[in-house]
Z-matrix of the N, CA and C atoms (Angstrom, degrees):
N
C 1 1.440
C 2 1.529 1 109.11
N 3 1.305 2 115.84 1 124.97
C 4 1.449 3 120.44 2 -179.17
C 5 1.521 4 110.29 3 -93.15
N 6 1.325 5 114.83 4 129.79
C 7 1.464 6 121.51 5 176.86
C 8 1.519 7 107.31 6 -161.19
N 9 1.296 8 116.17 7 165.21
C 10 1.458 9 120.70 8 177.08
C 11 1.533 10 107.33 9 -92.73
N 12 1.339 11 115.22 10 79.07
C 13 1.456 12 120.69 11 -176.02
C 14 1.534 13 113.02 12 -63.18
N 15 1.340 14 119.57 13 -39.28
C 16 1.467 15 118.19 14 176.14
C 17 1.536 16 112.17 15 -59.61
N 18 1.320 17 117.52 16 -35.57
C 19 1.460 18 120.74 17 177.31
C 20 1.531 19 110.81 18 -65.99
N 21 1.329 20 116.57 19 -39.64
C 22 1.463 21 120.01 20 176.91
C 23 1.524 22 110.78 21 -61.32
N 24 1.334 23 116.29 22 -41.81
C 25 1.467 24 120.74 23 178.48
C 26 1.525 25 109.74 24 -63.03
N 27 1.332 26 115.94 25 -47.89
C 28 1.465 27 120.37 26 -178.59
C 29 1.531 28 111.19 27 -59.33
N 30 1.320 29 116.87 28 -47.74
C 31 1.463 30 120.43 29 -178.89
C 32 1.530 31 111.38 30 -63.61
N 33 1.328 32 117.18 31 -38.88
C 34 1.462 33 120.52 32 179.28
C 35 1.526 34 110.81 33 -67.17
N 36 1.341 35 116.72 34 -40.80
C 37 1.464 36 119.99 35 178.54
C 38 1.525 37 111.35 36 -64.58
N 39 1.316 38 116.70 37 -43.58
C 40 1.462 39 121.54 38 179.22
C 41 1.529 40 109.57 39 -57.61
N 42 1.310 41 115.78 40 -45.55
C 43 1.463 42 120.42 41 -179.02
C 44 1.533 43 111.06 42 -68.61
N 45 1.319 44 116.76 43 -48.35
C 46 1.464 45 121.25 44 -175.86
C 47 1.531 46 112.13 45 -65.20
N 48 1.328 47 116.45 46 -38.59
C 49 1.458 48 120.50 47 -176.99
C 50 1.528 49 113.06 48 -90.96
N 51 1.326 50 116.68 49 -6.41
C 52 1.457 51 120.19 50 179.48
C 53 1.524 52 113.18 51 69.10
N 54 1.315 53 116.36 52 34.60
C 55 1.465 54 121.92 53 -179.82
C 56 1.523 55 109.33 54 -86.23
N 57 1.310 56 116.38 55 139.22
C 58 1.462 57 121.49 56 173.86
C 59 1.531 58 106.97 57 -71.17
N 60 1.315 59 117.19 58 114.18
C 61 1.469 60 122.20 59 -175.87
C 62 1.518 61 113.14 60 -59.00
N 63 1.334 62 118.02 61 -21.27
C 64 1.463 63 120.09 62 179.75
C 65 1.534 64 111.55 63 -78.74
N 66 1.312 65 117.53 64 -12.30
C 67 1.472 66 121.55 65 179.20
C 68 1.523 67 108.62 66 -91.16
N 69 1.316 68 114.14 67 80.34
C 70 1.468 69 121.26 68 -173.20
C 71 1.526 70 114.80 69 -55.60
N 72 1.341 71 119.41 70 -40.75
C 73 1.470 72 117.80 71 179.00
C 74 1.530 73 112.58 72 -60.06
N 75 1.330 74 117.57 73 -38.69
C 76 1.469 75 120.73 74 178.19
C 77 1.521 76 111.21 75 -68.01
N 78 1.319 77 116.09 76 -40.82
C 79 1.464 78 120.63 77 178.85
C 80 1.525 79 109.39 78 -63.11
N 81 1.330 80 116.55 79 -42.81
C 82 1.468 81 120.31 80 179.45
C 83 1.524 82 110.67 81 -63.61
N 84 1.333 83 117.06 82 -42.67
C 85 1.467 84 119.80 83 178.50
C 86 1.519 85 110.78 84 -59.66
N 87 1.312 86 116.76 85 -41.49
C 88 1.466 87 120.37 86 179.91
C 89 1.524 88 111.34 87 -66.17
N 90 1.326 89 116.80 88 -46.32
C 91 1.465 90 119.24 89 -177.99
C 92 1.521 91 111.69 90 -70.50
N 93 1.325 92 117.60 91 -28.12
C 94 1.465 93 120.46 92 177.66
C 95 1.525 94 112.23 93 -68.32
N 96 1.330 95 117.41 94 -14.69
C 97 1.460 96 120.38 95 179.07
C 98 1.522 97 112.58 96 -83.96
N 99 1.329 98 116.99 97 -8.90
C 100 1.460 99 121.76 98 -177.23
C 101 1.529 100 109.49 99 -102.09
N 102 1.312 101 115.66 100 136.85
C 103 1.465 102 121.19 101 -179.56
C 104 1.526 103 111.37 102 -60.53
N 105 1.319 104 115.34 103 144.35
C 106 1.472 105 120.97 104 176.41
C 107 1.529 106 110.84 105 -63.97
N 108 1.320 107 117.26 106 -17.81
C 109 1.467 108 120.42 107 178.99
C 110 1.523 109 112.43 108 -70.46
N 111 1.332 110 116.93 109 -7.29
C 112 1.469 111 119.77 110 -178.26
C 113 1.522 112 111.51 111 -61.09
N 114 1.331 113 117.18 112 -34.54
C 115 1.470 114 118.40 113 179.87
C 116 1.522 115 110.93 114 -63.50
N 117 1.343 116 116.84 115 -38.68
C 118 1.465 117 120.40 116 179.05
C 119 1.521 118 110.38 117 -68.62
N 120 1.321 119 116.54 118 -42.00
C 121 1.454 120 120.63 119 179.28
C 122 1.528 121 110.63 120 -60.80
N 123 1.329 122 117.04 121 -46.06
C 124 1.460 123 120.40 122 179.54
C 125 1.524 124 111.55 123 -64.15
N 126 1.324 125 116.12 124 -42.75
C 127 1.469 126 119.15 125 178.28
C 128 1.523 127 110.49 126 -60.08
N 129 1.342 128 116.31 127 -43.96
C 130 1.461 129 120.27 128 -179.94
C 131 1.527 130 111.74 129 -62.43
N 132 1.343 131 116.94 130 -37.69
C 133 1.466 132 120.20 131 177.66
C 134 1.526 133 110.80 132 -63.82
N 135 1.327 134 117.00 133 -41.53
C 136 1.466 135 121.19 134 -179.31
C 137 1.527 136 110.48 135 -68.93
N 138 1.314 137 116.95 136 -40.95
C 139 1.471 138 120.11 137 178.96
C 140 1.531 139 109.91 138 -63.69
N 141 1.325 140 116.49 139 -40.01
C 142 1.464 141 120.71 140 -179.22
C 143 1.526 142 111.86 141 -70.20
N 144 1.346 143 117.48 142 -31.44
C 145 1.461 144 120.89 143 -177.48
C 146 1.532 145 110.18 144 -148.31
N 147 1.337 146 117.00 145 82.36
C 148 1.467 147 120.76 146 -178.26
C 149 1.534 148 113.90 147 -60.26
N 150 1.318 149 117.74 148 -15.08
C 151 1.470 150 119.22 149 -179.39
C 152 1.526 151 111.92 150 -68.89
N 153 1.337 152 118.74 151 -11.44
C 154 1.470 153 120.46 152 179.04
C 155 1.533 154 112.45 153 -80.06
N 156 1.320 155 116.63 154 -10.83
C 157 1.469 156 119.68 155 178.51
C 158 1.524 157 109.27 156 -60.22
N 159 1.330 158 116.28 157 128.76
C 160 1.455 159 122.14 158 179.76
C 161 1.518 160 113.60 159 87.13
N 162 1.329 161 116.72 160 -2.63
C 163 1.463 162 120.87 161 179.50
C 164 1.523 163 110.01 162 -107.46
N 165 1.317 164 115.39 163 158.89
C 166 1.455 165 121.26 164 172.67
C 167 1.525 166 106.88 165 -98.86
N 168 1.323 167 115.68 166 117.90
C 169 1.466 168 120.42 167 179.70
C 170 1.530 169 109.01 168 -128.44
N 171 1.322 170 117.23 169 142.94
C 172 1.467 171 119.16 170 177.98
C 173 1.527 172 110.59 171 -70.12
N 174 1.319 173 115.82 172 135.86
C 175 1.454 174 121.91 173 -179.61
C 176 1.526 175 107.76 174 -138.48
N 177 1.306 176 116.20 175 136.91
C 178 1.461 177 120.88 176 174.68
C 179 1.516 178 107.99 177 -100.25
N 180 1.334 179 116.10 178 124.46
C 181 1.460 180 121.18 179 179.96
C 182 1.521 181 109.97 180 -109.10
N 183 1.313 182 115.91 181 157.01
C 184 1.454 183 120.74 182 177.33
C 185 1.526 184 110.40 183 -78.99
N 186 1.309 185 115.26 184 146.89
C 187 1.458 186 120.78 185 174.73
C 188 1.519 187 109.14 186 -77.96
N 189 1.325 188 116.06 187 152.82
C 190 1.463 189 121.96 188 173.92
C 191 1.532 190 107.26 189 -60.09
N 192 1.316 191 117.71 190 151.44
C 193 1.469 192 122.84 191 -171.58
C 194 1.530 193 113.55 192 -54.66
N 195 1.340 194 118.30 193 -43.35
C 196 1.464 195 119.73 194 -179.01
C 197 1.525 196 111.76 195 -67.13
N 198 1.314 197 117.50 196 -35.27
C 199 1.461 198 121.43 197 177.23
C 200 1.523 199 109.22 198 -66.95
N 201 1.317 200 116.32 199 -44.39
C 202 1.453 201 121.27 200 179.63
C 203 1.523 202 110.97 201 -61.09
N 204 1.328 203 116.49 202 -44.27
C 205 1.464 204 120.93 203 179.37
C 206 1.523 205 111.31 204 -63.86
N 207 1.317 206 116.93 205 -42.91
C 208 1.464 207 120.58 206 179.57
C 209 1.526 208 110.14 207 -63.42
N 210 1.328 209 116.42 208 -40.97
C 211 1.460 210 120.66 209 179.01
C 212 1.531 211 110.87 210 -61.87
N 213 1.317 212 115.00 211 -36.48
C 214 1.464 213 120.15 212 -179.30
C 215 1.521 214 112.28 213 -83.52
N 216 1.338 215 116.65 214 0.28
C 217 1.454 216 120.32 215 177.35
C 218 1.513 217 114.26 216 83.13
N 219 1.315 218 116.58 217 15.42
C 220 1.460 219 120.52 218 178.23
C 221 1.515 220 109.52 219 -97.33
N 222 1.304 221 116.23 220 144.97
C 223 1.464 222 120.57 221 177.25
C 224 1.506 223 109.59 222 -73.84
N 225 1.321 224 115.54 223 147.28
C 226 1.456 225 120.16 224 172.49
C 227 1.519 226 107.94 225 -88.83
N 228 1.312 227 117.52 226 163.49
C 229 1.462 228 120.31 227 -179.22
C 230 1.521 229 111.23 228 -60.50
N 231 1.329 230 117.94 229 -34.33
C 232 1.464 231 121.42 230 179.19
C 233 1.513 232 111.31 231 -64.62
N 234 1.324 233 117.44 232 -42.43
C 235 1.460 234 119.16 233 -179.40
C 236 1.519 235 110.57 234 -72.20
N 237 1.331 236 117.74 235 -30.42
C 238 1.466 237 120.51 236 176.09
C 239 1.528 238 110.44 237 -65.22
N 240 1.344 239 115.37 238 -42.72
C 241 1.465 240 119.08 239 179.59
C 242 1.521 241 110.54 240 -64.53
N 243 1.326 242 117.02 241 -43.43
C 244 1.462 243 120.54 242 -179.79
C 245 1.525 244 110.01 243 -63.30
N 246 1.309 245 117.12 244 -40.16
C 247 1.456 246 121.03 245 179.30
C 248 1.523 247 110.34 246 -65.94
N 249 1.328 248 117.57 247 -41.49
C 250 1.463 249 121.56 248 179.05
C 251 1.523 250 110.55 249 -65.09
N 252 1.341 251 117.07 250 -40.70
C 253 1.460 252 120.32 251 178.61
C 254 1.521 253 110.83 252 -63.12
N 255 1.324 254 117.03 253 -41.93
C 256 1.459 255 118.86 254 -177.99
C 257 1.526 256 110.98 255 -67.89
N 258 1.321 257 118.38 256 -32.14
C 259 1.459 258 120.63 257 177.77
C 260 1.518 259 111.17 258 -71.89
N 261 1.343 260 117.36 259 -39.61
C 262 1.454 261 119.51 260 -176.90
C 263 1.511 262 112.67 261 -79.81
N 264 1.348 263 117.01 262 -19.73
C 265 1.470 264 118.46 263 -178.37
C 266 1.529 265 112.17 264 -86.23
N 267 1.308 266 117.47 265 -9.23
C 268 1.466 267 119.64 266 178.62
C 269 1.525 268 110.08 267 -76.97
N 270 1.290 269 115.58 268 137.96
C 271 1.465 270 118.52 269 176.66
C 272 1.511 271 108.84 270 -87.19
N 273 1.323 272 116.05 271 146.45
C 274 1.465 273 118.65 272 -179.15
C 275 1.520 274 110.11 273 -61.19
N 276 1.302 275 116.60 274 140.18
C 277 1.435 276 121.65 275 -174.12
C 278 1.433 277 113.31 276 -95.48
C-alpha cells in the first residue's frame, strides 16, 4: 500500500503534542525523535487491516536510537565524543 507514512507520523505528532505546524524547527525536532522504521510499521498495519485507512487509530512507534539510548541512561556517541574532547583539552593542573 502506497502512502506518505512519514507525513502521517508528522501530522499525528503535531496534533498530539500541540505543536504549531508552521514552526518547522519544532516539527522537525519532534519527527526526528521517531524511528525511521515507523513508515514500515504503519505500512504493515495497513496491509494487515486495510479497514483502518481513513480512521484515527492509536499506534505506538519506536523512538529514534539516540532518544532510546538517552532514555535508558546510555550515552550517545556524540556525548561520548564531547566528553572525550573536554577531558583531552584540559591542561594538567
